[in-house]
C-alpha positions as CSV (number, residue, x, y, z in Angstrom):
1,X,86.5,56.1,-122.1
2,X,86.7,57.4,-125.7
3,X,86.8,54.5,-128.2
4,X,86.6,56.8,-131.3
5,X,89.3,55.7,-133.7
6,X,90.3,52.6,-131.6
7,X,90.1,49.2,-133.2
8,X,88.5,46.2,-131.7
9,X,90.4,43.0,-132.6
10,X,88.5,39.8,-131.9
11,X,90.7,36.9,-130.7
12,X,89.5,33.6,-132.1
13,X,90.7,30.1,-131.3
14,X,89.8,27.7,-134.0
15,X,89.3,23.9,-133.8
16,X,92.2,21.7,-134.9
17,X,89.7,19.0,-136.2
18,X,91.9,16.4,-134.5
19,X,90.5,16.4,-131.0
20,X,91.0,12.7,-130.2
21,X,94.7,12.9,-131.1
22,X,95.0,16.2,-129.4
23,X,93.6,14.9,-126.1
24,X,96.2,12.1,-126.1
25,X,98.9,14.6,-126.9
26,X,97.8,16.7,-123.9
27,X,97.8,13.6,-121.7
28,X,101.3,12.6,-122.8
29,X,102.6,16.0,-122.0
30,X,101.0,16.3,-118.6
31,X,102.0,12.8,-117.6
32,X,105.6,12.7,-118.8
33,X,106.8,16.4,-118.9
34,X,104.7,18.0,-116.2
35,X,104.6,14.8,-114.0
36,X,100.9,15.2,-113.2
37,X,99.7,12.2,-111.2
38,X,97.4,10.0,-113.4
39,X,94.7,10.1,-110.7
40,X,94.3,13.8,-111.4
41,X,93.5,13.4,-115.1
42,X,90.5,12.1,-117.1
43,X,90.3,11.6,-120.9
44,X,86.7,12.5,-121.9
45,X,84.9,11.5,-125.1
46,X,81.7,13.4,-125.5
47,X,78.8,14.0,-127.8
48,X,78.3,17.7,-128.4
49,X,75.5,19.7,-130.1
50,X,76.7,22.1,-132.8
51,X,75.0,25.5,-133.4
52,X,73.1,24.0,-136.4
53,X,71.6,21.2,-134.1
54,X,73.8,18.4,-135.4
55,X,75.6,16.1,-132.9
56,X,79.3,15.4,-133.2
57,X,81.9,13.4,-131.3
58,X,84.5,15.3,-129.4
59,X,87.4,14.7,-127.0
60,X,89.1,16.7,-124.3
61,X,91.0,16.3,-121.0
62,X,89.8,17.1,-117.6
63,X,92.1,18.1,-114.8
64,X,90.2,18.9,-111.6
65,X,87.4,21.2,-112.6
66,X,89.1,22.4,-115.8
67,X,88.7,21.2,-119.4
68,X,91.8,21.2,-121.5
69,X,91.9,21.1,-125.3
70,X,94.1,22.3,-128.2
71,X,93.0,25.0,-130.5
72,X,94.6,27.0,-133.4
73,X,95.5,30.6,-132.6
74,X,97.2,32.6,-135.3
75,X,98.2,29.4,-137.0
76,X,99.8,27.7,-134.0
77,X,98.4,24.9,-131.7
78,X,97.8,26.3,-128.2
79,X,96.7,24.7,-125.0
80,X,93.4,26.1,-123.8
81,X,91.9,25.7,-120.3
82,X,88.2,26.5,-119.6
83,X,86.2,25.9,-116.4
84,X,84.1,22.7,-116.8
85,X,80.7,24.3,-116.4
86,X,81.5,26.9,-119.1
87,X,83.0,24.4,-121.4
88,X,80.1,22.0,-121.1
89,X,77.6,24.8,-121.7
90,X,79.5,26.3,-124.7
91,X,79.8,22.9,-126.4
92,X,76.3,21.8,-125.3
93,X,77.7,18.4,-124.1
94,X,74.9,15.9,-124.5
95,X,76.7,12.7,-123.3
96,X,80.2,11.9,-122.1
97,X,82.4,9.0,-121.2
98,X,85.3,9.6,-118.8
99,X,88.3,7.4,-118.9
100,X,91.0,6.9,-116.3
101,X,94.5,6.7,-117.6
102,X,94.5,2.9,-117.2
103,X,91.1,2.6,-119.0
104,X,92.3,4.9,-121.8
105,X,95.5,2.8,-122.2
106,X,93.5,-0.4,-122.4
107,X,91.1,1.0,-125.0
108,X,94.0,2.4,-127.0
109,X,95.8,-1.0,-127.0
110,X,92.6,-2.9,-127.9
111,X,91.6,-0.7,-130.8
112,X,95.0,0.7,-131.9
113,X,93.2,4.1,-132.0
114,X,93.1,7.3,-129.9
115,X,89.3,7.0,-130.1
116,X,86.5,7.3,-130.1
117,X,86.0,3.8,-128.8
118,X,82.2,3.4,-128.5
119,X,80.1,2.9,-131.5
120,X,77.7,5.7,-130.7
121,X,80.6,8.1,-130.7
122,X,82.3,6.7,-133.8
123,X,79.1,7.3,-135.8
124,X,79.3,11.0,-135.0
125,X,83.0,11.6,-135.8
126,X,83.2,14.5,-138.3
127,X,86.0,14.4,-140.9
128,X,88.1,17.6,-141.3
129,X,86.3,18.6,-144.5
130,X,82.9,18.2,-142.8
131,X,84.1,20.3,-139.9
132,X,85.4,23.0,-142.2
133,X,82.0,23.1,-144.0
134,X,80.1,23.5,-140.7
């Protein structure tokens, strides 16, 4: 293969910095539009380790062995699916709490928030400006 003169274009998906809201958007779409049975889905709140060693709270959806999240690609929000082992390794997941749809609905009603709902996770939420600086 001769690559001389060819261009390599790297495809990057950037974070939305709204993962807790995004996870609920994904769930709403899967449950109402795609009619996925609730038993097949889990909302996950996790604590991940960033490249600089700091910990941050994060949220995603699991469907079977796949992790689903929204990312920004060429300025548009896109649904991304990654195998769970790869996703956990890439984000260096330190802790996680999985919620059934009934549990997530109860926590949402109790807190009037999409999360996180546990104090240890709330303390590690990064604001969009902080995320942009990282």
